[in-house]
BALOBA-1460 file (C-alpha; in Angstrom, 3 decimals):
// residues 332
<rec num="1" residu="m" x="135.802" y="114.449" z="-93.295"/>
<rec num="2" residu="a" x="139.370" y="113.788" z="-92.625"/>
<rec num="3" residu="e" x="140.699" y="111.146" z="-95.272"/>
<rec num="4" residu="p" x="141.276" y="107.195" z="-94.460"/>
<rec num="5" residu="t" x="144.392" y="106.162" z="-92.951"/>
<rec num="6" residu="a" x="145.323" y="101.928" z="-93.569"/>
<rec num="7" residu="p" x="144.435" y="99.666" z="-90.997"/>
<rec num="8" residu="a" x="146.783" y="97.542" z="-89.762"/>
<rec num="9" residu="g" x="146.871" y="94.612" z="-92.363"/>
<rec num="10" residu="g" x="144.729" y="96.762" z="-94.905"/>
<rec num="11" residu="v" x="144.909" y="99.988" z="-97.724"/>
<rec num="12" residu="v" x="143.930" y="102.977" z="-98.611"/>
<rec num="13" residu="v" x="142.651" y="102.726" z="-102.492"/>
<rec num="14" residu="r" x="141.607" y="106.007" z="-104.400"/>
<rec num="15" residu="v" x="138.395" y="104.944" z="-105.684"/>
<rec num="16" residu="m" x="138.288" y="105.326" z="-109.302"/>
<rec num="17" residu="a" x="134.921" y="104.159" z="-110.107"/>
<rec num="18" residu="t" x="132.063" y="102.778" z="-107.954"/>
<rec num="19" residu="g" x="128.497" y="101.013" z="-108.545"/>
<rec num="20" residu="m" x="125.469" y="102.219" z="-107.239"/>
<rec num="21" residu="c" x="123.064" y="98.880" z="-106.337"/>
<rec num="22" residu="r" x="119.877" y="98.164" z="-104.670"/>
<rec num="23" residu="s" x="121.972" y="96.846" z="-101.326"/>
<rec num="24" residu="d" x="123.076" y="100.614" z="-100.877"/>
<rec num="25" residu="w" x="119.494" y="101.535" z="-100.609"/>
<rec num="26" residu="h" x="118.260" y="98.318" z="-98.434"/>
<rec num="27" residu="a" x="121.310" y="100.174" z="-96.258"/>
<rec num="28" residu="w" x="120.147" y="103.674" z="-96.810"/>
<rec num="29" residu="a" x="116.187" y="102.405" z="-95.581"/>
<rec num="30" residu="g" x="117.294" y="100.652" z="-92.821"/>
<rec num="31" residu="h" x="117.296" y="97.063" z="-93.443"/>
<rec num="32" residu="d" x="121.095" y="96.563" z="-91.950"/>
<rec num="33" residu="d" x="121.498" y="96.809" z="-88.599"/>
<rec num="34" residu="d" x="125.173" y="97.663" z="-88.916"/>
<rec num="35" residu="v" x="124.992" y="100.830" z="-90.730"/>
<rec num="36" residu="v" x="124.333" y="104.360" z="-88.221"/>
<rec num="37" residu="f" x="124.596" y="107.540" z="-89.448"/>
<rec num="38" residu="p" x="126.407" y="109.324" z="-90.174"/>
<rec num="39" residu="h" x="127.766" y="107.175" z="-92.980"/>
<rec num="40" residu="v" x="128.997" y="106.648" z="-96.676"/>
<rec num="41" residu="p" x="127.531" y="104.019" z="-98.260"/>
<rec num="42" residu="g" x="129.188" y="102.227" z="-101.635"/>
<rec num="43" residu="h" x="130.584" y="98.694" z="-101.962"/>
<rec num="44" residu="e" x="131.237" y="97.488" z="-105.288"/>
<rec num="45" residu="l" x="135.086" y="100.038" z="-106.257"/>
<rec num="46" residu="a" x="137.861" y="99.705" z="-107.960"/>
<rec num="47" residu="g" x="140.862" y="102.394" z="-107.717"/>
<rec num="48" residu="v" x="144.498" y="102.801" z="-107.162"/>
<rec num="49" residu="i" x="146.465" y="101.739" z="-103.501"/>
<rec num="50" residu="t" x="147.596" y="104.779" z="-102.109"/>
<rec num="51" residu="e" x="148.637" y="103.924" z="-98.608"/>
<rec num="52" residu="v" x="149.654" y="100.616" z="-97.020"/>
<rec num="53" residu="g" x="149.034" y="99.381" z="-93.854"/>
<rec num="54" residu="a" x="151.719" y="97.227" z="-91.690"/>
<rec num="55" residu="g" x="152.018" y="93.628" z="-92.434"/>
<rec num="56" residu="v" x="150.382" y="93.535" z="-95.536"/>
<rec num="57" residu="s" x="152.803" y="90.952" z="-98.428"/>
<rec num="58" residu="r" x="150.975" y="91.068" z="-101.549"/>
<rec num="59" residu="w" x="150.536" y="94.786" z="-102.140"/>
<rec num="60" residu="r" x="151.844" y="97.902" z="-103.030"/>
<rec num="61" residu="t" x="151.017" y="101.755" z="-103.697"/>
<rec num="62" residu="g" x="150.299" y="102.256" z="-107.242"/>
<rec num="63" residu="d" x="148.803" y="98.849" z="-107.864"/>
<rec num="64" residu="r" x="145.287" y="99.139" z="-109.708"/>
<rec num="65" residu="v" x="143.219" y="96.695" z="-107.491"/>
<rec num="66" residu="t" x="139.415" y="95.930" z="-106.678"/>
<rec num="67" residu="v" x="137.927" y="94.106" z="-104.133"/>
<rec num="68" residu="p" x="134.415" y="91.555" z="-102.935"/>
<rec num="69" residu="f" x="132.157" y="93.298" z="-101.167"/>
<rec num="70" residu="v" x="132.428" y="91.080" z="-98.573"/>
<rec num="71" residu="c" x="136.223" y="91.284" z="-96.914"/>
<rec num="72" residu="g" x="136.879" y="88.258" z="-94.638"/>
<rec num="73" residu="c" x="139.363" y="88.482" z="-92.117"/>
<rec num="74" residu="g" x="142.291" y="86.763" z="-93.200"/>
<rec num="75" residu="r" x="142.273" y="84.792" z="-90.488"/>
<rec num="76" residu="c" x="139.444" y="81.780" z="-89.787"/>
<rec num="77" residu="e" x="139.209" y="78.574" z="-91.258"/>
<rec num="78" residu="w" x="136.634" y="79.586" z="-93.832"/>
<rec num="79" residu="c" x="139.307" y="82.561" z="-95.046"/>
<rec num="80" residu="r" x="142.170" y="79.617" z="-95.117"/>
<rec num="81" residu="s" x="139.989" y="77.550" z="-96.899"/>
<rec num="82" residu="g" x="138.963" y="80.368" z="-99.727"/>
<rec num="83" residu="q" x="135.399" y="80.695" z="-98.067"/>
<rec num="84" residu="a" x="135.938" y="84.499" z="-96.912"/>
<rec num="85" residu="q" x="132.347" y="85.078" z="-98.272"/>
<rec num="86" residu="v" x="130.896" y="83.930" z="-95.363"/>
<rec num="87" residu="c" x="133.860" y="84.920" z="-92.813"/>
<rec num="88" residu="p" x="132.095" y="85.112" z="-89.166"/>
<rec num="89" residu="d" x="134.468" y="88.417" z="-88.842"/>
<rec num="90" residu="q" x="133.300" y="89.821" z="-91.854"/>
<rec num="91" residu="q" x="134.140" y="93.687" z="-93.005"/>
<rec num="92" residu="q" x="131.924" y="95.180" z="-95.691"/>
<rec num="93" residu="p" x="132.537" y="98.694" z="-96.910"/>
<rec num="94" residu="g" x="129.655" y="100.563" z="-96.942"/>
<rec num="95" residu="f" x="128.145" y="98.618" z="-94.141"/>
<rec num="96" residu="t" x="130.107" y="97.626" z="-91.496"/>
<rec num="97" residu="h" x="132.348" y="100.537" z="-92.349"/>
<rec num="98" residu="w" x="132.672" y="103.364" z="-94.399"/>
<rec num="99" residu="g" x="132.127" y="103.102" z="-98.172"/>
<rec num="100" residu="s" x="133.350" y="104.028" z="-101.527"/>
<rec num="101" residu="f" x="131.243" y="106.760" z="-102.271"/>
<rec num="102" residu="a" x="133.661" y="108.840" z="-101.677"/>
<rec num="103" residu="e" x="137.561" y="109.371" z="-103.332"/>
<rec num="104" residu="y" x="139.298" y="107.246" z="-100.869"/>
<rec num="105" residu="v" x="138.281" y="104.098" z="-98.691"/>
<rec num="106" residu="a" x="140.298" y="101.805" z="-95.985"/>
<rec num="107" residu="l" x="140.302" y="98.342" z="-97.093"/>
<rec num="108" residu="h" x="141.163" y="95.568" z="-94.106"/>
<rec num="109" residu="a" x="143.192" y="92.066" z="-94.831"/>
<rec num="110" residu="a" x="143.980" y="93.442" z="-98.040"/>
<rec num="111" residu="d" x="146.429" y="90.049" z="-98.566"/>
<rec num="112" residu="t" x="143.377" y="88.147" z="-98.095"/>
<rec num="113" residu="n" x="140.743" y="90.257" z="-100.402"/>
<rec num="114" residu="l" x="142.252" y="92.067" z="-102.906"/>
<rec num="115" residu="i" x="142.305" y="91.291" z="-106.461"/>
<rec num="116" residu="a" x="144.400" y="92.633" z="-109.113"/>
<rec num="117" residu="v" x="143.001" y="94.928" z="-112.109"/>
<rec num="118" residu="p" x="144.863" y="94.571" z="-115.654"/>
<rec num="119" residu="e" x="145.316" y="97.208" z="-117.382"/>
<rec num="120" residu="q" x="143.445" y="95.762" z="-120.241"/>
<rec num="121" residu="v" x="139.921" y="96.283" z="-117.375"/>
<rec num="122" residu="s" x="138.310" y="99.400" z="-117.261"/>
<rec num="123" residu="f" x="138.091" y="100.426" z="-113.269"/>
<rec num="124" residu="e" x="134.326" y="100.870" z="-114.265"/>
<rec num="125" residu="a" x="134.067" y="97.493" z="-115.062"/>
<rec num="126" residu="a" x="136.239" y="96.249" z="-112.144"/>
<rec num="127" residu="a" x="133.913" y="97.978" z="-109.843"/>
<rec num="128" residu="g" x="131.165" y="96.180" z="-111.330"/>
<rec num="129" residu="l" x="132.565" y="92.815" z="-110.355"/>
<rec num="130" residu="g" x="132.690" y="93.233" z="-106.604"/>
<rec num="131" residu="c" x="128.778" y="92.283" z="-105.986"/>
<rec num="132" residu="r" x="126.446" y="91.896" z="-108.534"/>
<rec num="133" residu="f" x="129.139" y="90.121" z="-111.154"/>
<rec num="134" residu="a" x="130.669" y="88.299" z="-108.874"/>
<rec num="135" residu="t" x="127.876" y="87.229" z="-107.151"/>
<rec num="136" residu="a" x="125.917" y="86.326" z="-110.313"/>
<rec num="137" residu="y" x="129.288" y="84.622" z="-111.252"/>
<rec num="138" residu="r" x="129.594" y="82.081" z="-108.018"/>
<rec num="139" residu="s" x="125.895" y="81.809" z="-108.233"/>
<rec num="140" residu="l" x="125.957" y="79.564" z="-111.829"/>
<rec num="141" residu="a" x="128.981" y="78.285" z="-111.644"/>
<rec num="142" residu="g" x="130.103" y="77.749" z="-108.035"/>
<rec num="143" residu="r" x="126.565" y="77.165" z="-106.402"/>
<rec num="144" residu="a" x="124.375" y="75.936" z="-109.025"/>
<rec num="145" residu="r" x="127.314" y="74.383" z="-110.989"/>
<rec num="146" residu="l" x="124.965" y="74.961" z="-114.526"/>
<rec num="147" residu="a" x="125.959" y="72.679" z="-117.216"/>
<rec num="148" residu="g" x="125.680" y="73.189" z="-120.996"/>
<rec num="149" residu="g" x="122.358" y="73.516" z="-122.165"/>
<rec num="150" residu="e" x="120.677" y="73.795" z="-119.576"/>
<rec num="151" residu="w" x="117.596" y="76.494" z="-118.884"/>
<rec num="152" residu="v" x="117.940" y="79.516" z="-116.163"/>
<rec num="153" residu="t" x="114.882" y="81.717" z="-115.448"/>
<rec num="154" residu="v" x="116.384" y="84.824" z="-114.134"/>
<rec num="155" residu="i" x="114.353" y="86.999" z="-112.062"/>
<rec num="156" residu="g" x="114.918" y="90.920" z="-112.317"/>
<rec num="157" residu="a" x="117.065" y="92.547" z="-115.385"/>
<rec num="158" residu="g" x="119.237" y="94.644" z="-113.063"/>
<rec num="159" residu="g" x="122.503" y="94.615" z="-112.353"/>
<rec num="160" residu="v" x="122.837" y="90.866" z="-111.106"/>
<rec num="161" residu="g" x="120.088" y="89.566" z="-113.373"/>
<rec num="162" residu="l" x="122.016" y="91.029" z="-116.302"/>
<rec num="163" residu="s" x="125.411" y="89.751" z="-115.107"/>
<rec num="164" residu="a" x="123.290" y="86.215" z="-114.844"/>
<rec num="165" residu="v" x="122.379" y="86.074" z="-118.226"/>
<rec num="166" residu="m" x="125.665" y="87.172" z="-119.772"/>
<rec num="167" residu="i" x="127.334" y="84.553" z="-117.468"/>
<rec num="168" residu="a" x="124.836" y="81.981" z="-118.606"/>
<rec num="169" residu="q" x="124.993" y="82.246" z="-121.710"/>
<rec num="170" residu="a" x="128.979" y="82.075" z="-121.437"/>
<rec num="171" residu="l" x="128.620" y="78.952" z="-119.940"/>
<rec num="172" residu="g" x="126.388" y="77.288" z="-122.314"/>
<rec num="173" residu="g" x="123.064" y="77.538" z="-120.956"/>
<rec num="174" residu="r" x="120.141" y="79.385" z="-121.335"/>
<rec num="175" residu="a" x="118.485" y="82.240" z="-119.772"/>
<rec num="176" residu="i" x="114.940" y="83.146" z="-119.479"/>
<rec num="177" residu="a" x="115.168" y="86.656" z="-118.076"/>
<rec num="178" residu="v" x="111.942" y="87.873" z="-116.557"/>
<rec num="179" residu="d" x="111.575" y="91.829" z="-115.816"/>
<rec num="180" residu="r" x="108.416" y="94.635" z="-115.533"/>
<rec num="181" residu="n" x="110.944" y="96.829" z="-117.826"/>
<rec num="182" residu="p" x="111.107" y="96.269" z="-121.631"/>
<rec num="183" residu="e" x="114.123" y="98.217" z="-121.449"/>
<rec num="184" residu="a" x="115.874" y="96.045" z="-119.221"/>
<rec num="185" residu="l" x="114.496" y="92.995" z="-121.266"/>
<rec num="186" residu="a" x="115.240" y="94.641" z="-124.468"/>
<rec num="187" residu="v" x="119.548" y="94.833" z="-122.498"/>
<rec num="188" residu="a" x="118.849" y="91.326" z="-121.385"/>
<rec num="189" residu="s" x="118.291" y="89.660" z="-124.883"/>
<rec num="190" residu="a" x="121.108" y="91.401" z="-126.503"/>
<rec num="191" residu="l" x="123.418" y="89.989" z="-123.884"/>
<rec num="192" residu="g" x="121.948" y="86.589" z="-124.922"/>
<rec num="193" residu="a" x="118.878" y="85.749" z="-123.300"/>
<rec num="194" residu="a" x="117.208" y="82.628" z="-125.065"/>
<rec num="195" residu="h" x="113.555" y="84.445" z="-123.687"/>
<rec num="196" residu="t" x="112.317" y="87.423" z="-122.358"/>
<rec num="197" residu="l" x="109.227" y="87.766" z="-120.362"/>
<rec num="198" residu="r" x="107.568" y="91.097" z="-118.817"/>
<rec num="199" residu="a" x="106.205" y="90.554" z="-115.435"/>
<rec num="200" residu="d" x="102.966" y="92.457" z="-115.978"/>
<rec num="201" residu="g" x="100.348" y="90.040" z="-114.824"/>
<rec num="202" residu="t" x="101.365" y="87.238" z="-116.762"/>
<rec num="203" residu="d" x="101.664" y="83.967" z="-115.193"/>
<rec num="204" residu="i" x="105.354" y="83.166" z="-115.191"/>
<rec num="205" residu="p" x="105.676" y="79.309" z="-114.062"/>
<rec num="206" residu="a" x="103.177" y="78.563" z="-116.423"/>
<rec num="207" residu="a" x="105.146" y="80.679" z="-119.069"/>
<rec num="208" residu="i" x="108.358" y="78.845" z="-118.432"/>
<rec num="209" residu="a" x="107.440" y="75.879" z="-118.305"/>
<rec num="210" residu="d" x="105.790" y="76.197" z="-121.433"/>
<rec num="211" residu="l" x="108.879" y="77.630" z="-123.372"/>
<rec num="212" residu="t" x="111.045" y="74.477" z="-121.222"/>
<rec num="213" residu="g" x="109.008" y="71.914" z="-121.159"/>
<rec num="214" residu="g" x="108.410" y="71.437" z="-117.726"/>
<rec num="215" residu="g" x="110.813" y="74.561" z="-116.043"/>
<rec num="216" residu="s" x="113.999" y="75.651" z="-116.050"/>
<rec num="217" residu="h" x="116.692" y="73.362" z="-114.066"/>
<rec num="218" residu="v" x="117.786" y="76.536" z="-112.357"/>
<rec num="219" residu="a" x="116.392" y="79.860" z="-111.077"/>
<rec num="220" residu="i" x="117.490" y="83.011" z="-109.646"/>
<rec num="221" residu="d" x="115.473" y="85.598" z="-107.643"/>
<rec num="222" residu="a" x="117.659" y="88.809" z="-108.107"/>
<rec num="223" residu="v" x="115.610" y="90.935" z="-106.860"/>
<rec num="224" residu="g" x="114.384" y="89.833" z="-103.421"/>
<rec num="225" residu="s" x="110.684" y="89.792" z="-102.927"/>
<rec num="226" residu="e" x="108.270" y="87.293" z="-101.376"/>
<rec num="227" residu="q" x="106.998" y="87.573" z="-105.101"/>
<rec num="228" residu="t" x="109.906" y="87.040" z="-106.886"/>
<rec num="229" residu="c" x="111.451" y="84.603" z="-104.951"/>
<rec num="230" residu="a" x="108.035" y="82.255" z="-105.113"/>
<rec num="231" residu="d" x="107.967" y="83.050" z="-108.801"/>
<rec num="232" residu="a" x="111.403" y="81.414" z="-109.406"/>
<rec num="233" residu="i" x="110.864" y="78.415" z="-106.896"/>
<rec num="234" residu="l" x="107.464" y="77.564" z="-108.781"/>
<rec num="235" residu="s" x="109.309" y="78.002" z="-112.712"/>
<rec num="236" residu="l" x="111.594" y="75.345" z="-111.491"/>
<rec num="237" residu="r" x="111.176" y="71.501" z="-112.889"/>
<rec num="238" residu="r" x="111.554" y="68.641" z="-110.158"/>
<rec num="239" residu="r" x="115.252" y="68.485" z="-109.064"/>
<rec num="240" residu="g" x="115.750" y="72.110" z="-110.141"/>
<rec num="241" residu="r" x="118.177" y="74.300" z="-108.242"/>
<rec num="242" residu="h" x="117.199" y="78.070" z="-106.799"/>
<rec num="243" residu="i" x="119.184" y="80.338" z="-106.115"/>
<rec num="244" residu="q" x="118.258" y="83.434" z="-103.535"/>
<rec num="245" residu="v" x="120.314" y="86.102" z="-104.460"/>
<rec num="246" residu="g" x="117.938" y="89.393" z="-103.910"/>
<rec num="247" residu="l" x="117.374" y="90.377" z="-99.809"/>
<rec num="248" residu="l" x="114.764" y="89.336" z="-98.548"/>
<rec num="249" residu="p" x="113.855" y="92.494" z="-95.571"/>
<rec num="250" residu="p" x="111.009" y="91.305" z="-93.818"/>
<rec num="251" residu="l" x="108.911" y="94.388" z="-94.295"/>
<rec num="252" residu="d" x="105.907" y="92.701" z="-93.162"/>
<rec num="253" residu="g" x="106.900" y="89.421" z="-91.071"/>
<rec num="254" residu="h" x="109.270" y="86.730" z="-92.634"/>
<rec num="255" residu="p" x="108.085" y="86.606" z="-96.701"/>
<rec num="256" residu="r" x="106.165" y="83.289" z="-97.200"/>
<rec num="257" residu="v" x="108.033" y="80.428" z="-99.479"/>
<rec num="258" residu="p" x="106.768" y="78.126" z="-101.517"/>
<rec num="259" residu="m" x="107.879" y="75.154" z="-99.693"/>
<rec num="260" residu="a" x="105.648" y="72.413" z="-100.213"/>
<rec num="261" residu="r" x="106.801" y="72.711" z="-103.811"/>
<rec num="262" residu="v" x="110.871" y="72.532" z="-102.519"/>
<rec num="263" residu="i" x="109.544" y="69.323" z="-100.581"/>
<rec num="264" residu="g" x="107.691" y="67.804" z="-103.248"/>
<rec num="265" residu="w" x="109.988" y="68.150" z="-106.163"/>
<rec num="266" residu="e" x="113.245" y="67.880" z="-104.343"/>
<rec num="267" residu="l" x="114.135" y="70.755" z="-104.952"/>
<rec num="268" residu="d" x="117.615" y="72.873" z="-103.745"/>
<rec num="269" residu="v" x="117.571" y="76.206" z="-102.435"/>
<rec num="270" residu="l" x="121.060" y="77.827" z="-101.915"/>
<rec num="271" residu="g" x="121.712" y="81.003" z="-100.972"/>
<rec num="272" residu="s" x="124.832" y="83.665" z="-102.582"/>
<rec num="273" residu="h" x="126.799" y="85.600" z="-100.676"/>
<rec num="274" residu="g" x="129.358" y="87.246" z="-103.285"/>
<rec num="275" residu="m" x="132.478" y="85.298" z="-103.853"/>
<rec num="276" residu="a" x="136.028" y="85.385" z="-102.205"/>
<rec num="277" residu="a" x="138.903" y="86.814" z="-104.330"/>
<rec num="278" residu="a" x="140.229" y="83.140" z="-103.883"/>
<rec num="279" residu="d" x="137.531" y="82.271" z="-106.569"/>
<rec num="280" residu="y" x="137.897" y="85.503" z="-108.973"/>
<rec num="281" residu="p" x="140.983" y="84.003" z="-110.851"/>
<rec num="282" residu="a" x="138.322" y="81.792" z="-113.520"/>
<rec num="283" residu="m" x="136.193" y="84.760" z="-113.538"/>
<rec num="284" residu="m" x="139.110" y="87.379" z="-114.738"/>
<rec num="285" residu="a" x="140.105" y="85.141" z="-117.354"/>
<rec num="286" residu="l" x="137.059" y="84.956" z="-119.131"/>
<rec num="287" residu="i" x="137.180" y="88.883" z="-118.641"/>
<rec num="288" residu="e" x="140.224" y="89.066" z="-120.104"/>
<rec num="289" residu="n" x="139.624" y="86.906" z="-123.354"/>
<rec num="290" residu="g" x="136.389" y="88.515" z="-123.860"/>
<rec num="291" residu="t" x="134.397" y="85.493" z="-123.311"/>
<rec num="292" residu="l" x="132.786" y="88.028" z="-120.804"/>
<rec num="293" residu="r" x="132.594" y="91.876" z="-120.822"/>
<rec num="294" residu="p" x="131.215" y="93.178" z="-117.875"/>
<rec num="295" residu="q" x="131.387" y="96.810" z="-119.621"/>
<rec num="296" residu="r" x="128.548" y="96.300" z="-121.236"/>
<rec num="297" residu="l" x="126.196" y="96.534" z="-118.475"/>
<rec num="298" residu="i" x="126.928" y="99.962" z="-117.570"/>
<rec num="299" residu="e" x="123.895" y="101.600" z="-118.192"/>
<rec num="300" residu="r" x="125.246" y="105.584" z="-116.930"/>
<rec num="301" residu="t" x="128.156" y="106.779" z="-114.920"/>
<rec num="302" residu="v" x="127.150" y="110.156" z="-112.020"/>
<rec num="303" residu="g" x="129.024" y="111.821" z="-110.032"/>
<rec num="304" residu="l" x="128.556" y="111.704" z="-106.457"/>
<rec num="305" residu="d" x="126.329" y="114.558" z="-106.341"/>
<rec num="306" residu="e" x="123.707" y="113.100" z="-108.801"/>
<rec num="307" residu="a" x="124.392" y="109.875" z="-106.439"/>
<rec num="308" residu="a" x="123.509" y="111.351" z="-103.663"/>
<rec num="309" residu="e" x="119.975" y="112.240" z="-105.310"/>
<rec num="310" residu="l" x="119.410" y="108.820" z="-106.689"/>
<rec num="311" residu="l" x="120.225" y="106.805" z="-103.701"/>
<rec num="312" residu="p" x="116.898" y="107.649" z="-101.813"/>
<rec num="313" residu="r" x="114.699" y="106.762" z="-104.752"/>
<rec num="314" residu="f" x="116.742" y="104.319" z="-106.110"/>
<rec num="315" residu="d" x="114.277" y="101.077" z="-105.183"/>
<rec num="316" residu="q" x="111.674" y="102.869" z="-107.873"/>
<rec num="317" residu="a" x="114.904" y="103.271" z="-110.251"/>
<rec num="318" residu="t" x="113.658" y="102.210" z="-113.854"/>
<rec num="319" residu="v" x="116.818" y="100.938" z="-115.039"/>
<rec num="320" residu="a" x="118.567" y="98.681" z="-117.804"/>
<rec num="321" residu="g" x="122.350" y="98.089" z="-116.600"/>
<rec num="322" residu="m" x="124.663" y="98.838" z="-113.593"/>
<rec num="323" residu="t" x="124.633" y="102.380" z="-112.095"/>
<rec num="324" residu="m" x="128.437" y="103.538" z="-111.558"/>
<rec num="325" residu="i" x="129.734" y="106.793" z="-109.761"/>
<rec num="326" residu="n" x="133.084" y="108.300" z="-110.616"/>
<rec num="327" residu="p" x="133.776" y="110.161" z="-107.360"/>
<rec num="328" residu="i" x="136.887" y="112.070" z="-108.507"/>
<rec num="329" residu="s" x="136.806" y="115.772" z="-108.064"/>
<rec num="330" residu="g" x="135.761" y="117.672" z="-110.884"/>
<rec num="331" residu="y" x="133.698" y="115.162" z="-112.631"/>
<rec num="332" residu="a" x="130.995" y="116.199" z="-114.459"/>
């Protein structure tokens, strides 16, 4: 396989760490029309620039960088206003083009999309920011505008959910983590969750109403199923805010959502699609000063061979944190 070359306005990055998340599995399972085979997945990455394309002004070879999973074109009104995460001409490594489950990856519109990784932040921690951690941060800080003392229901204690627990605690919120996996719930508790609930037949909305005195102010579906979306919405108090992060593939038609509750209780339903590079400084400052510690979310690090075995069954994996891949040849 030929090594990638830098596109005009873009760069090539030597991948030092890359994350595996449920979105990679969705692409493998055929839920994304942009993906055609042969294909290289991977959209959460950090590494070192090895080649700079024509027209790049802010970056040079040797720079330590990461990138959001949504890379804006850098030209449209959305990118110019700092909203590259909804760019209509966006690129997504691992989806619209070959991604970071490799030693090298080409990235587009570098001056719009790249973020410098400080020396004190590890490549593994930085790689986890691009999708799950940054998505959770923007969900709570940008979309829901979480206020101190508010209750947050987090459905799913995977990478996004555990990130949300950590971020909610850092922002002064009180998180309730919900998952089927007791090990993941133990991690959520260690990260600052005020309560944890096992999704084992429990009436989740009723349990949360009891714990919070009427329901959470904010709820996040970090899984993406009809049941988890409904549980999140129904766990809210009146005039609460729901954030849909987990993808809802229409496997049996469009998923049903309890819209009667949304209308009757005047709930806000918010989508969250990553975070633009322009919004990274506030989050990165909290990481640099130790308020946020994404490295605590890493459960295991594997090589590319093991990653290839894990991906097809990742939707069934029992995880209690993030899976990171070290793609460097000879890694064991």
